[in-house]
C-alpha positions in Angstrom: 0.0 0.0 0.0 2.8 2.4 0.9 4.4 2.1 -2.5 1.2 3.0 -4.4 1.5 6.6 -3.3 5.1 7.0 -4.4 4.7 9.0 -7.6 7.2 11.6 -9.1 6.3 15.1 -8.0 6.0 16.3 -11.6 3.1 14.0 -12.3 1.0 15.0 -9.3 -1.3 17.8 -8.7 0.7 21.0 -8.4 0.0 24.2 -6.5 1.7 27.5 -5.7 4.2 27.3 -2.9 2.3 29.7 -0.7 3.7 31.4 2.3 4.6 29.8 5.7 1.7 30.2 8.1 -1.0 30.4 5.4 -3.8 27.8 5.2 -2.4 24.7 3.6 -4.7 21.7 4.5 -8.3 22.6 5.2 -11.0 20.2 6.5 -14.5 21.7 6.3 -17.4 19.9 8.1 -15.8 16.6 7.3 -17.8 13.4 8.0 -16.9 9.7 7.6 -19.5 7.0 8.2 -19.0 3.3 8.2 -22.5 2.1 8.2 -24.2 3.5 11.3 -20.8 4.3 12.9 -19.7 7.9 12.6 -15.9 7.7 12.6 -15.3 11.4 12.0 -18.1 13.8 13.0 -18.2 17.4 11.5 -14.5 18.0 11.6 -13.3 21.5 10.7 -9.6 22.1 10.9 -7.1 24.4 9.2 -3.5 23.3 9.1 -0.9 26.0 8.4 1.7 25.6 5.7 5.1 24.5 7.1 3.6 23.4 10.4 3.9 20.2 12.3 0.4 19.2 13.4 -0.5 16.1 15.5 -3.8 14.4 15.5 -4.0 13.0 19.0 -6.5 10.9 20.8 -7.3 7.4 22.1 -7.8 4.4 19.8 -10.9 4.7 17.7 -11.2 8.5 18.0 -11.0 9.0 14.2 -7.4 10.3 13.8 -6.2 7.6 11.4 -9.4 7.8 9.4 -8.8 11.6 9.1 -5.2 11.0 7.9 -6.4 8.5 5.3 -9.0 11.0 4.0 -6.2 13.6 3.5 -4.1 11.0 1.7 -7.0 9.9 -0.5 -7.2 6.3 0.6 -10.6 7.1 2.0 -13.3 9.4 0.6 -15.3 11.6 3.0 -19.0 10.8 3.4 -19.6 14.5 3.2 -17.7 17.7 3.7 -14.8 19.3 1.9 -11.0 18.7 2.0 -8.7 21.2 0.3 -4.9 21.3 -0.2 -3.6 24.8 -1.1 -7.1 25.9 -1.7 -7.9 23.1 -4.2 -10.6 20.5 -3.5 -9.3 16.9 -3.3 -12.6 15.3 -3.9 -12.2 12.5 -6.5 -8.5 12.9 -6.7 -6.8 9.4 -6.1 -3.9 9.0 -3.7 -1.3 8.7 -6.5 -2.3 12.1 -7.9 -2.3 14.0 -4.6 0.9 15.7 -3.8 1.1 13.9 -0.4 3.2 11.1 0.9 2.5 8.8 3.9 4.7 6.9 6.3 2.9 4.0 7.9 3.4 2.4 11.2 4.8 -0.7 9.4 7.8 0.5 7.3 7.2 -2.1 4.6 10.9 -2.0 3.4 11.8 -4.5 0.7 14.2 -7.0 2.4 15.9 -8.0 -0.9 16.8 -4.4 -1.7 19.5 -2.1 -0.3 18.7 1.1 1.5 19.5 3.0 -1.7 17.2 0.8 -3.8 14.4 1.1 -1.2 14.6 4.9 -1.2 14.7 5.1 -5.0 12.1 2.4 -5.7 9.2 4.8 -6.4 11.2 7.0 -8.7 12.3 3.9 -10.6 8.8 2.5 -11.0 7.6 5.8 -12.5 10.5 5.9 -14.9 12.4 8.9 -13.5 15.5 9.4 -15.6 18.5 7.6 -14.1 20.6 10.7 -13.6 17.7 12.6 -11.9 16.9 9.5 -9.8 20.5 9.1 -8.5 20.7 12.8 -7.8 17.6 12.9 -5.7 18.3 9.7 -3.9 21.8 10.8 -3.0 20.6 14.2 -1.8 18.0 12.7 0.5 20.3 10.0 1.8 22.9 12.7 2.7 20.2 15.0 4.2 18.8 12.3 6.5 22.3 10.8 7.3 22.0 7.5 5.6 24.8 7.8 3.1 27.1 5.4 5.0 24.3 2.8 5.1 23.2 3.1 1.5 24.4 -0.3 0.4 23.2 -2.2 3.4 20.1 -4.3 3.6 17.2 -3.2 5.9 17.6 -6.3 8.1 21.0 -5.0 9.2 19.6 -1.7 10.4 18.2 -0.8 13.8 14.5 0.1 14.2 15.4 3.8 14.2 17.5 3.5 11.1 14.7 1.6 9.3 12.3 4.4 10.2 14.6 6.9 8.6 14.7 4.8 5.4 10.9 4.8 5.3 10.9 8.6 5.8 13.6 9.1 3.1 11.4 7.0 0.7 8.6 9.4 1.2 10.6 12.6 1.2 12.5 11.7 -2.1 9.1 12.1 -3.8 9.2 15.8 -2.8 5.6 15.8 -1.4 3.7 19.0 -0.6 2.3 17.4 2.5 3.9 14.6 4.6 1.6 12.3 6.5 2.7 10.0 9.3 0.7 7.3 11.0 2.2 6.4 14.4 5.6 5.8 12.8 7.4 5.4 16.1 5.1 3.0 17.8 7.3 0.0 17.1 10.4 1.5 18.7 11.4 1.1 22.4 10.9 4.1 24.7 14.4 5.6 24.6 14.7 5.2 20.9 11.4 6.9 20.4 12.6 10.0 22.2 15.8 10.1 20.0 14.0 9.5 16.7 11.2 12.0 17.4 13.9 14.7 17.9 15.4 13.8 14.6 12.0 13.8 12.9 11.2 17.2 14.2 14.6 18.6 13.2 14.2 17.2 9.6 10.7 18.7 9.3 11.9 22.1 10.6 14.8 22.2 8.2 12.6 21.2 5.2 9.7 23.4 6.2 7.3 20.7 5.0 3.7 20.6 6.2 3.4 17.5 8.3 0.3 15.8 9.8 1.3 13.2 12.4 -1.0 10.7 14.0 -0.3 9.5 17.5 -2.0 8.4 20.7 1.2 9.3 22.7 0.5 12.6 24.5 4.2 13.2 25.4 5.2 12.7 21.7 2.5 15.2 20.6 3.6 17.8 23.1 7.3 17.4 22.2 6.9 17.6 18.4 3.9 19.7 17.6 3.3 23.3 16.6 -0.4 22.5 17.1 -2.3 19.5 18.3 -5.9 18.5 17.4 -7.3 16.4 20.2 -10.1 14.1 19.1 -12.5 11.8 20.9 -15.3 9.7 19.3 -14.7 11.3 16.0 -15.2 14.8 17.4 -12.6 17.6 17.6 -12.3 18.5 21.3 -9.6 21.3 21.0 -7.1 22.6 18.5 -4.2 24.7 19.7 -0.6 24.8 20.7 0.8 22.3 23.2 1.0 25.1 25.8 -2.7 26.0 25.3 -3.9 22.4 25.6 -1.8 21.7 28.7 -2.5 24.9 30.6 -5.8 26.0 29.2 -7.8 22.9 28.2 -11.3 23.6 26.9 -12.9 20.7 28.7 -12.4 17.9 31.1 -11.6 15.3 28.4 -8.6 17.4 27.2 -7.4 18.1 30.7 -7.6 14.4 31.5 -6.0 13.2 28.2 -3.1 15.7 28.1 -0.8 14.9 31.1 -1.6 13.6 34.5 -4.4 15.3 36.4 -6.6 15.0 39.5 -10.2 15.9 39.4 -11.7 16.9 42.8 -15.5 17.4 43.3 -16.2 20.8 44.9 -19.1 23.0 45.7 -19.3 26.8 45.1 -19.6 28.4 48.5 -19.2 32.1 47.7 -19.0 34.3 44.6 -17.6 37.8 44.1 -16.3 39.7 41.1 -12.8 38.9 42.1 -12.9 35.4 43.5 -14.6 32.1 43.9 -14.6 30.2 47.2 -14.9 26.4 46.9 -15.7 23.9 49.5 -14.0 20.4 49.6 -15.6 18.6 52.5 -15.0 20.7 55.6 -12.2 22.6 54.0 -12.3 25.7 51.8 -10.1 27.2 49.1 -10.3 30.4 47.1 -9.5 31.0 43.4 -9.3 34.3 41.5 -12.4 34.6 39.3 -10.2 35.3 36.3 -8.5 31.9 36.5 -11.8 29.9 36.5 -12.3 28.1 33.2 -16.1 28.1 33.3 -19.0 30.5 33.8 -19.7 30.4 37.5 -23.1 31.8 38.3 -24.8 29.7 40.9 -23.7 29.6 44.6 -24.0 26.1 46.0 -23.6 24.4 42.6 -21.2 21.4 42.2 -18.2 21.6 40.0 -15.0 19.7 39.2 -11.6 21.2 40.2 -8.7 20.1 37.9 -5.3 20.0 39.5 -1.9 19.2 37.8 0.4 17.1 40.0 3.4 19.3 39.4 1.6 22.5 40.4 0.9 21.4 44.0 3.5 22.0 46.7 3.6 19.4 49.4 5.2 19.4 52.9 4.8 17.5 56.1 2.2 19.1 58.5 4.9 18.9 61.1 7.0 21.5 59.2 4.2 24.1 59.1 2.8 26.0 56.2 5.9 28.0 55.2 7.7 24.9 54.0 4.9 24.0 51.7 5.7 26.9 49.4 3.8 30.1 48.4 0.3 29.7 47.1 -3.2 31.1 47.3 -4.8 28.3 49.2 -4.1 25.5 51.7 -5.4 22.0 52.1 -4.6 19.3 54.7 -4.6 15.6 53.7 -3.1 12.2 54.4 -0.6 10.3 52.2 -2.2 7.1 51.0 0.6 5.9 48.7 3.8 7.1 47.0 6.0 6.0 44.2 9.7 6.9 43.9 10.3 7.6 40.2 13.9 8.9 40.3 13.6 12.6 39.4 10.5 12.9 41.5 8.2 11.3 44.0 4.5 10.9 43.1 2.1 11.0 46.1 -1.6 10.0 46.3 -3.1 12.1 49.1 -6.5 11.7 50.5 -8.3 15.0 51.1 -11.8 14.9 52.5 -12.3 11.4 51.0 -11.0 12.4 47.6 -7.7 11.6 45.9 -5.2 14.3 44.9 -2.0 13.4 43.0 1.2 15.4 43.7 4.6 15.3 42.1 7.4 16.4 44.4 10.4 17.2 42.1 12.8 17.9 44.9 12.5 14.8 47.0 16.1 15.1 48.4 15.1 18.1 50.4 12.1 16.6 52.1 12.7 12.9 51.8 9.7 10.6 51.6 6.7 12.0 53.3 4.0 10.1 55.2 1.1 10.8 57.4 -0.5 14.3 57.5 0.7 16.7 54.8 -0.1 20.3 53.8 -0.8 21.1 50.1 -0.6 24.6 48.5 -1.3 25.7 45.0 -0.3 28.8 42.9 -3.3 30.9 42.1 -3.2 30.5 38.3 -2.6 26.7 38.3 -6.1 25.3 38.7 -9.2 25.1 36.5 -12.8 24.5 37.2 -15.1 22.5 35.0 -18.8 21.8 35.1 -20.1 18.5 36.4 -20.9 16.3 33.4 
């Protein structure tokens, strides 16, 4: 399947180069149905030229279906898909100026690295001099020249991934599509290769749409992330925006670790919101609350990031807990030492709060009663669903 999209750039749909930051890939009210199942539901998304965009979400959320519609391997049930302002409806994959790297690299074991990279150009009768020039250029760019005459079986997983990438890039696509290309690599190698991929994308300035379910991968590589769930776009924004200003509880829960504490609204003013957690109370500036708070006594969900909470032993007093706008007392239920930090699970009024202490050498391992404090801009409030 991967080889069917490898077509010389000069035979594909062409468009003006455009300017970085302008709209490049546009999805407008896109639907994809499989019988009664709606895999992609009214998706509208604008991907900027030269950007690295991740489609992120759990299995079955519609991200790979979206990628396949962009590539042309699937047709939308309804809606519009444009590349450089031109509708892609009815244009087959081999005539779209896109190239896709699949999860399985599908390298030919009987061919050398050089032959694998140049295979598509050869199939489509690219003149030999031009073929060799383009293959040599991409091998040098990606750092595969020294391995050009080796077989794929002699390469590491990361090197094989680079060969698959080179095979796509040698076709000079307008849009590069990647479907979980690092999922077969071990954890340390994934970190190394994702750094290489981002660097290559940045140097080429090629518009890239990347599918993953790995939130850390998306945060590390993306200019923008589209979070999807059940075929519906939940939020589209920068990694910073999604992490610190999630639009809803799903995004807050899916991006990074989080604790969700049920609270009630005790008092409202123009400046602040006072929340009750059992017998204890905390206060948040009204401007930091991520929902319209109108009704005193209503229930809500307080979202807390583990790294934003300062923890200290109750025996040490409040000052050791750090500066913050509010104070809670709880009891350590469990902890895990994870090297760079200790993760605590603390019971507060019958609810669980997760805290990451990134300076454990100062306090050691805490137990028993502890004091928690939080910076005033580091919590969000969501409605009860």
